[in-house]
Each structure stands twice: as structure tokens, then as C-alpha cells.
DRENBA-85848 format. One record per residue: residue number from 1; x, y, z of N, C-alpha, C in turn. Coordinates in pm, whole numbers, plus 50000, padded with zeros to 5 digits. Last residue first. Layout:
BEGIN
PT, NUM, X, Y, Z, X, Y, Z, X, Y, Z
...
//
This chain:
BEGIN
PT, 178, 06293, 10561, 89232, 06249, 10480, 89232, 06227, 10340, 89322
PT, 177, 06174, 10901, 89334, 06231, 10781, 89418, 06139, 10661, 89318
PT, 176, 06088, 11166, 89046, 05989, 11037, 89235, 06119, 10986, 89211
PT, 175, 06120, 11331, 88903, 06196, 11343, 88978, 06140, 11275, 89086
PT, 174, 06025, 11266, 88652, 05933, 11367, 88714, 05958, 11373, 88874
PT, 173, 06260, 11137, 88549, 06275, 11232, 88442, 06087, 11338, 88555
PT, 172, 06268, 10885, 88682, 06353, 10949, 88726, 06335, 11165, 88680
PT, 171, 06006, 10769, 88570, 06016, 10822, 88788, 06085, 10970, 88785
PT, 170, 06188, 10715, 88366, 06013, 10737, 88382, 06015, 10905, 88512
PT, 169, 06296, 10562, 88448, 06354, 10668, 88383, 06216, 10759, 88412
PT, 168, 06215, 10330, 88582, 06290, 10407, 88637, 06295, 10489, 88526
PT, 167, 06025, 10213, 88311, 05927, 10349, 88459, 06085, 10365, 88579
PT, 166, 06254, 10116, 88154, 06146, 10279, 88119, 06152, 10410, 88283
PT, 165, 06346, 09949, 88318, 06443, 10072, 88334, 06412, 10173, 88296
PT, 164, 06127, 09739, 88331, 06229, 09867, 88510, 06259, 09943, 88465
PT, 163, 06119, 09688, 88071, 06064, 09738, 88101, 06100, 09833, 88246
PT, 162, 06354, 09560, 88028, 06393, 09737, 88011, 06266, 09819, 88071
PT, 161, 06355, 09362, 88244, 06471, 09473, 88220, 06455, 09586, 88164
PT, 160, 06143, 09210, 88057, 06156, 09314, 88222, 06206, 09351, 88247
PT, 159, 06243, 09139, 87802, 06103, 09184, 87895, 06134, 09300, 87947
PT, 158, 06494, 08989, 87888, 06497, 09159, 87849, 06411, 09238, 87845
PT, 157, 06245, 08774, 88013, 06405, 08835, 88102, 06448, 08994, 88030
PT, 156, 06143, 08740, 87781, 06134, 08777, 87885, 06151, 08806, 87980
PT, 155, 06395, 08608, 87641, 06308, 08772, 87558, 06224, 08801, 87707
PT, 154, 06496, 08392, 87795, 06528, 08485, 87776, 06467, 08651, 87748
PT, 153, 06198, 08245, 87778, 06254, 08315, 87876, 06396, 08409, 87914
PT, 152, 06290, 08170, 87497, 06207, 08250, 87544, 06145, 08292, 87639
PT, 151, 06496, 07950, 87515, 06545, 08109, 87469, 06425, 08224, 87456
PT, 150, 06350, 07823, 87727, 06472, 07896, 87769, 06524, 07986, 87675
PT, 149, 06233, 07652, 87564, 06140, 07765, 87670, 06292, 07883, 87711
PT, 148, 06412, 07570, 87330, 06230, 07644, 87341, 06186, 07731, 87416
PT, 147, 06475, 07366, 87520, 06529, 07470, 87442, 06460, 07590, 87374
PT, 146, 06293, 07200, 87637, 06350, 07253, 87675, 06474, 07394, 87607
PT, 145, 06255, 07126, 87317, 06109, 07187, 87411, 06161, 07339, 87576
PT, 144, 06435, 06961, 87271, 06411, 07095, 87174, 06345, 07233, 87271
PT, 143, 06606, 06928, 87588, 06525, 06870, 87434, 06520, 07001, 87442
PT, 142, 06799, 07047, 87795, 06899, 06913, 87676, 06743, 06888, 87592
PT, 141, 06910, 07281, 87939, 06852, 07214, 87826, 06925, 07104, 87796
PT, 140, 07132, 07361, 88278, 07111, 07217, 88116, 07008, 07197, 88075
PT, 139, 07205, 07621, 88368, 07055, 07531, 88378, 07148, 07452, 88217
PT, 138, 07412, 07650, 88709, 07329, 07713, 88582, 07254, 07648, 88528
PT, 137, 07273, 07747, 88985, 07379, 07685, 88955, 07319, 07701, 88825
PT, 136, 07372, 08098, 89126, 07192, 07944, 89124, 07336, 07913, 89003
PT, 135, 07445, 08325, 89379, 07420, 08260, 89278, 07368, 08135, 89280
PT, 134, 07232, 08504, 89617, 07305, 08438, 89570, 07337, 08358, 89483
PT, 133, 07076, 08802, 89784, 07058, 08701, 89699, 07226, 08663, 89655
PT, 132, 07017, 08723, 90210, 07084, 08824, 90023, 07098, 08683, 89939
PT, 131, 07008, 08580, 90420, 06884, 08650, 90304, 06938, 08730, 90228
PT, 130, 07189, 08454, 90558, 07193, 08641, 90492, 07085, 08667, 90520
PT, 129, 07273, 08248, 90370, 07193, 08216, 90538, 07114, 08358, 90572
PT, 128, 07115, 08311, 90043, 07198, 08256, 90105, 07154, 08242, 90274
PT, 127, 06842, 08287, 89833, 06888, 08354, 89948, 06994, 08275, 90000
PT, 126, 06730, 08323, 89460, 06801, 08263, 89544, 06890, 08322, 89707
PT, 125, 06455, 08415, 89329, 06560, 08502, 89372, 06654, 08366, 89444
PT, 124, 06209, 08401, 89024, 06263, 08368, 89227, 06352, 08407, 89249
PT, 123, 05922, 08430, 88865, 06064, 08449, 88874, 06136, 08493, 89059
PT, 122, 05670, 08268, 88683, 05733, 08302, 88799, 05903, 08367, 88828
PT, 121, 05459, 08219, 88471, 05559, 08206, 88419, 05598, 08263, 88566
PT, 120, 05164, 07990, 88359, 05221, 08122, 88464, 05393, 08113, 88442
PT, 119, 04881, 07898, 88274, 05002, 07849, 88262, 05077, 08005, 88328
PT, 118, 04555, 07635, 88286, 04614, 07750, 88301, 04763, 07767, 88302
PT, 117, 04449, 07444, 88155, 04340, 07519, 88229, 04431, 07609, 88227
PT, 116, 04380, 07227, 87944, 04487, 07308, 88008, 04417, 07420, 88014
PT, 115, 04152, 06907, 88056, 04229, 07023, 87986, 04306, 07093, 88060
PT, 114, 03927, 06658, 88084, 04019, 06668, 88073, 04127, 06825, 88030
PT, 113, 03660, 06494, 88104, 03696, 06618, 88108, 03824, 06600, 88131
PT, 112, 03604, 06263, 88201, 03553, 06288, 88126, 03633, 06374, 88041
PT, 111, 03692, 06135, 88486, 03798, 06127, 88380, 03774, 06184, 88223
PT, 110, 03571, 06190, 88716, 03526, 06114, 88600, 03632, 06084, 88534
PT, 109, 03717, 06425, 88816, 03685, 06306, 88847, 03665, 06140, 88804
PT, 108, 03808, 06614, 88540, 03728, 06581, 88677, 03753, 06434, 88759
PT, 107, 04154, 06801, 88525, 04053, 06652, 88520, 03892, 06655, 88586
PT, 106, 04380, 07037, 88425, 04290, 06974, 88484, 04225, 06882, 88450
PT, 105, 04682, 07149, 88422, 04598, 07053, 88380, 04504, 07034, 88456
PT, 104, 04877, 07426, 88420, 04821, 07382, 88501, 04719, 07262, 88468
PT, 103, 05225, 07469, 88440, 05143, 07471, 88353, 05000, 07391, 88444
PT, 102, 05531, 07733, 88483, 05452, 07662, 88569, 05323, 07634, 88447
PT, 101, 05849, 07809, 88494, 05767, 07750, 88372, 05637, 07699, 88416
PT, 100, 06056, 07966, 88664, 05994, 07928, 88608, 05846, 07885, 88568
PT, 99, 06361, 08113, 88590, 06215, 08161, 88567, 06188, 08030, 88599
PT, 98, 06607, 08293, 88902, 06519, 08176, 88801, 06388, 08204, 88765
PT, 97, 06880, 08484, 88974, 06736, 08460, 88961, 06691, 08324, 88870
PT, 96, 07127, 08528, 89016, 07085, 08440, 89111, 06944, 08400, 89096
PT, 95, 07243, 08560, 88716, 07316, 08481, 88831, 07222, 08430, 88964
PT, 94, 07005, 08294, 88578, 07048, 08477, 88543, 07164, 08401, 88669
PT, 93, 06839, 08070, 88376, 06835, 08102, 88533, 06948, 08288, 88505
PT, 92, 06493, 07891, 88243, 06657, 08002, 88241, 06656, 08035, 88382
PT, 91, 06307, 07715, 88353, 06334, 07780, 88166, 06480, 07756, 88217
PT, 90, 06243, 07478, 88571, 06350, 07616, 88531, 06344, 07576, 88421
PT, 89, 05897, 07378, 88612, 06005, 07325, 88555, 06106, 07466, 88575
PT, 88, 05557, 07205, 88681, 05657, 07366, 88716, 05784, 07242, 88713
PT, 87, 05313, 07146, 88709, 05353, 07118, 88696, 05481, 07246, 88601
PT, 86, 05007, 07076, 88839, 05034, 07177, 88837, 05176, 07105, 88851
PT, 85, 04654, 06927, 88879, 04749, 06905, 88848, 04858, 07079, 88740
PT, 84, 04361, 06891, 88978, 04461, 07047, 88919, 04612, 06900, 88892
PT, 83, 04048, 06829, 88966, 04166, 06751, 88972, 04228, 06781, 88948
PT, 82, 03746, 06871, 89064, 03848, 06876, 88936, 03971, 06845, 89035
PT, 81, 03593, 06961, 89218, 03614, 06793, 89242, 03667, 06811, 89131
PT, 80, 03453, 07289, 89120, 03483, 07179, 89259, 03489, 07006, 89202
PT, 79, 03690, 07347, 88843, 03533, 07304, 88889, 03541, 07255, 89036
PT, 78, 03814, 07585, 88630, 03833, 07461, 88749, 03795, 07452, 88800
PT, 77, 03789, 07751, 88365, 03794, 07724, 88469, 03810, 07565, 88516
PT, 76, 04064, 07838, 88121, 03965, 07770, 88159, 03953, 07720, 88253
PT, 75, 04319, 08004, 88100, 04252, 07930, 87943, 04115, 07881, 87981
PT, 74, 04501, 08223, 88263, 04348, 08156, 88295, 04270, 08082, 88126
PT, 73, 04882, 08360, 88274, 04698, 08311, 88155, 04614, 08200, 88246
PT, 72, 05086, 08554, 88362, 04922, 08459, 88396, 04818, 08423, 88356
PT, 71, 05402, 08659, 88400, 05257, 08622, 88339, 05168, 08533, 88336
PT, 70, 05544, 08697, 88611, 05529, 08754, 88486, 05478, 08748, 88376
PT, 69, 05588, 08785, 88903, 05440, 08738, 88840, 05453, 08743, 88721
PT, 68, 05858, 08820, 89081, 05778, 08864, 89021, 05669, 08746, 89003
PT, 67, 06031, 08664, 89290, 06019, 08810, 89302, 05929, 08829, 89176
PT, 66, 06015, 08439, 89630, 05926, 08532, 89487, 05943, 08686, 89430
PT, 65, 06305, 08338, 89712, 06183, 08466, 89762, 06121, 08428, 89595
PT, 64, 06453, 08032, 89855, 06439, 08143, 89724, 06275, 08242, 89738
PT, 63, 06710, 07845, 89953, 06535, 07897, 89955, 06592, 07983, 89869
PT, 62, 06856, 07525, 89798, 06845, 07640, 89972, 06723, 07734, 89873
PT, 61, 06912, 07441, 89542, 06969, 07475, 89601, 06966, 07453, 89734
PT, 60, 06818, 07551, 89324, 06886, 07682, 89369, 06942, 07540, 89438
PT, 59, 06614, 07340, 89256, 06729, 07415, 89138, 06868, 07484, 89182
PT, 58, 06451, 07375, 89408, 06464, 07251, 89394, 06651, 07253, 89321
PT, 57, 06374, 07591, 89449, 06451, 07531, 89541, 06526, 07457, 89506
PT, 56, 06217, 07582, 89189, 06279, 07694, 89214, 06445, 07617, 89372
PT, 55, 06008, 07351, 89293, 06118, 07328, 89136, 06245, 07436, 89205
PT, 54, 05904, 07526, 89477, 05957, 07406, 89521, 06110, 07375, 89406
PT, 53, 05820, 07726, 89359, 05872, 07780, 89428, 05943, 07680, 89478
PT, 52, 05602, 07589, 89173, 05732, 07673, 89108, 05826, 07698, 89222
PT, 51, 05436, 07484, 89335, 05452, 07420, 89300, 05633, 07479, 89246
PT, 50, 05316, 07760, 89517, 05386, 07695, 89587, 05471, 07543, 89480
PT, 49, 05235, 07905, 89269, 05348, 07948, 89362, 05433, 07813, 89402
PT, 48, 05031, 07682, 89219, 05131, 07736, 89092, 05255, 07768, 89204
PT, 47, 04882, 07799, 89468, 04936, 07676, 89414, 04994, 07702, 89322
PT, 46, 04848, 08012, 89427, 04901, 08030, 89523, 04956, 07867, 89516
PT, 45, 04609, 08020, 89180, 04805, 08130, 89131, 04849, 08122, 89329
PT, 44, 04418, 07959, 89271, 04484, 07856, 89181, 04625, 07913, 89152
PT, 43, 04342, 08103, 89443, 04419, 07961, 89529, 04519, 07887, 89387
PT, 42, 04304, 08319, 89270, 04413, 08307, 89320, 04447, 08202, 89456
PT, 41, 04045, 08207, 89155, 04153, 08243, 89083, 04334, 08261, 89169
PT, 40, 03845, 07949, 89274, 03927, 08090, 89330, 04032, 08121, 89223
PT, 39, 03683, 07727, 89090, 03804, 07737, 89198, 03812, 07861, 89236
PT, 38, 03297, 07832, 89054, 03445, 07816, 89000, 03514, 07841, 89111
PT, 37, 03058, 07819, 89192, 03117, 07725, 89217, 03251, 07620, 89113
PT, 36, 03011, 08081, 89173, 02950, 08010, 89053, 03028, 07865, 89090
PT, 35, 03165, 08152, 89365, 02965, 08125, 89466, 02922, 08032, 89261
PT, 34, 03421, 07910, 89491, 03291, 08094, 89451, 03189, 08050, 89442
PT, 33, 03658, 07705, 89627, 03490, 07747, 89538, 03442, 07913, 89576
PT, 32, 03795, 07582, 89815, 03765, 07699, 89708, 03726, 07710, 89629
PT, 31, 03603, 07491, 89959, 03653, 07548, 90041, 03751, 07645, 89990
PT, 30, 03476, 07207, 89773, 03413, 07405, 89816, 03462, 07497, 89897
PT, 29, 03799, 07181, 89648, 03693, 07111, 89698, 03574, 07228, 89701
PT, 28, 04038, 06989, 89415, 03989, 07071, 89491, 03828, 07090, 89496
PT, 27, 04314, 06800, 89466, 04143, 06774, 89388, 04045, 06876, 89447
PT, 26, 04643, 06769, 89340, 04529, 06843, 89427, 04404, 06840, 89395
PT, 25, 04943, 06712, 89187, 04859, 06728, 89226, 04724, 06724, 89321
PT, 24, 05258, 06870, 89161, 05191, 06923, 89213, 05062, 06808, 89214
PT, 23, 05613, 06823, 89043, 05460, 06774, 89008, 05415, 06784, 89104
PT, 22, 05920, 06960, 88902, 05856, 06893, 89072, 05613, 06894, 88998
PT, 21, 06189, 06939, 88814, 06061, 06952, 88843, 05971, 06924, 88876
PT, 20, 06457, 06946, 88835, 06395, 07033, 88947, 06295, 07014, 88943
PT, 19, 06612, 06826, 88656, 06668, 06774, 88817, 06577, 06834, 88898
PT, 18, 06549, 06858, 88423, 06473, 06714, 88471, 06463, 06747, 88661
PT, 17, 06687, 07058, 88338, 06558, 07057, 88423, 06514, 06984, 88480
PT, 16, 06982, 06980, 88539, 06937, 06939, 88433, 06798, 07042, 88417
PT, 15, 07272, 07192, 88683, 07193, 07123, 88631, 07095, 07111, 88519
PT, 14, 07616, 07247, 88766, 07509, 07261, 88647, 07441, 07154, 88626
PT, 13, 07724, 07351, 88988, 07777, 07266, 88927, 07650, 07272, 88829
PT, 12, 07805, 07511, 89190, 07782, 07565, 89124, 07755, 07445, 88980
PT, 11, 07881, 07471, 89554, 07846, 07468, 89469, 07756, 07479, 89331
PT, 10, 07863, 07722, 89769, 07959, 07697, 89713, 07939, 07620, 89527
PT, 9, 07635, 07621, 89915, 07639, 07745, 89853, 07749, 07745, 89751
PT, 8, 07489, 07334, 89924, 07597, 07349, 89912, 07637, 07513, 89822
PT, 7, 07203, 07396, 90036, 07273, 07282, 90056, 07384, 07277, 90106
PT, 6, 07170, 07723, 90283, 07179, 07680, 90103, 07264, 07461, 90132
PT, 5, 06902, 07685, 90566, 07033, 07686, 90518, 07062, 07612, 90352
PT, 4, 06649, 07763, 90659, 06683, 07700, 90533, 06794, 07734, 90564
PT, 3, 06522, 07917, 90984, 06605, 07927, 90812, 06621, 07840, 90769
PT, 2, 06292, 07758, 91196, 06428, 07762, 91147, 06474, 07816, 90995
PT, 1, 06006, 07827, 91322, 06114, 07742, 91247, 06197, 07850, 91190
//
């Protein structure tokens, strides 16, 4: 399979949150289940990464790589037969990176149980044709909810950078390489 080239690497026109929203829906089967009949957390994480990666690619207009999983919270189990809906949207962008938030809601096939089962925040970096980071378009958060998500994403970014700097500093004090 050939690498995917950015659609227009020179275009940095701002894009709305709605532009890159992605919804993935999948019914869970015994193939994804553990011995308790619950769906493996790793299966859910892979589907979340797929949805978030698609949203990041739509916003960037080209290939991206997962840089980090900032936060992952499992609130409720997912069972065999449940239908999972993953909704992914870009919360904020940096120069070449994007934070994508994903919510996972689950409904049993009879429609008698519908719950929010998990949430996650992932960071992606856009790549150029040579596999190097490239700039991404600015994000336009139009609604109050999108604007709140953008503010919270900036706080998570600051915390990530501060944590990484503290680790780098601790390693340098101990004579280790970062």
C-alpha cells in the first residue's frame, strides 16, 4: 500500500470542529469478549484510536500518527451484542498536533440499556510526504461546548508539556538521556 499524501499541504484555511467529526458504529461479538462476556478494553481502545485517527486525518487533510493517549476512562462495561457508537472530534490544534476527544456510548441490541461507557483524549501529529511533522489548519470552535472543549484541551496540553519537561529535567539530573 502506498503512503497517503496530504491533500493540500499548503492549505491552512481554518476548519470547524464539525468539518472533521467522525462517528463509528460497531456491534460487539464474542470475538472481542473476555471470559466474563465483557469486551476487552484493548478492543475498545483500538476502535477509539481508529475513530480519533480518522477525525485527525480529516482535519489535517492527510496522514497522521498517534502521538499519545492523554486520558482514557472506562465508566461502564461493554457486553457481547452491544452496539458501540464512537463520536470523535478535534478539540484543539497546535502547530502540527491535534487533540481529538472521543466519547463511547453503548446500547444493547434491544434498546433497553443505553449508557456512556467511556471517554478518551488522544494526540495526533500530521505528517508530510516524507513522514515529517507538518502544520495543520487552525480550528474554529463554534459552539459553547466546542469552545469549552478547546479550553480544556489547552489545559491538558500545558499539563503534558510540563510533565514532559519535569521528566526530562529529572533524567538530566540523574545523567540519563531523554
